[in-house]
C-alpha positions in Angstrom: 93.4 165.7 107.6 89.9 167.1 106.9 89.3 169.8 104.3 89.2 173.4 105.6 86.0 175.4 105.0 87.0 178.9 103.9 84.7 181.8 103.4 86.0 184.4 100.9 84.2 187.8 101.2 85.1 190.3 98.5 83.1 192.6 96.2 85.5 191.9 93.4 84.3 188.7 91.6 87.7 188.1 89.9 89.6 188.3 93.2 87.2 185.8 94.8 87.5 183.5 91.9 91.3 183.5 91.9 91.5 182.9 95.6 89.0 180.1 95.3 90.9 178.5 92.5 94.1 178.5 94.4 92.6 177.3 97.7 90.5 174.5 96.1 93.6 173.3 94.2 95.2 173.0 97.7 92.3 170.9 98.9 90.1 173.4 100.6 86.4 173.9 100.3 85.4 177.5 99.6 82.2 179.6 99.9 82.0 183.1 98.4 80.1 186.2 99.4 80.1 189.6 97.6 79.7 191.7 100.8 79.8 191.5 104.6 76.1 191.1 105.0 76.0 188.1 102.8 79.1 186.8 104.5 77.4 187.1 107.9 74.4 185.2 106.6 76.7 182.4 105.5 78.6 182.4 108.9 75.2 181.9 110.7 74.3 178.9 108.6 77.6 177.1 107.9 80.6 175.9 109.8 83.6 178.0 108.6 87.2 177.4 109.6 88.9 180.5 108.0 87.5 183.7 106.7 89.3 185.9 104.1 87.7 189.3 103.7 88.1 192.6 101.9 88.2 195.7 104.1 86.3 198.0 101.7 83.0 196.7 100.3 79.5 198.0 99.8 76.6 197.1 102.1 78.8 195.9 105.0 82.6 196.3 104.9 85.1 194.0 106.4 85.6 196.0 109.6 81.8 196.2 110.2 81.6 192.4 109.8 84.4 191.8 112.3 82.7 194.0 114.9 
């Protein structure tokens, strides 16, 4: 089974770090972004299997990113 590429988008650095730690322990590869705009940039340049995002963030929130 190949490693899943997961994008974690959250403005809270501690939340991103905790999620990353758990997911990497389970064998996933993680990329982090601090807001939706940065997450969108990553989505345009990398292959991502799963995205975990916060609904309320500065610059571009989770709902704006999904639209």
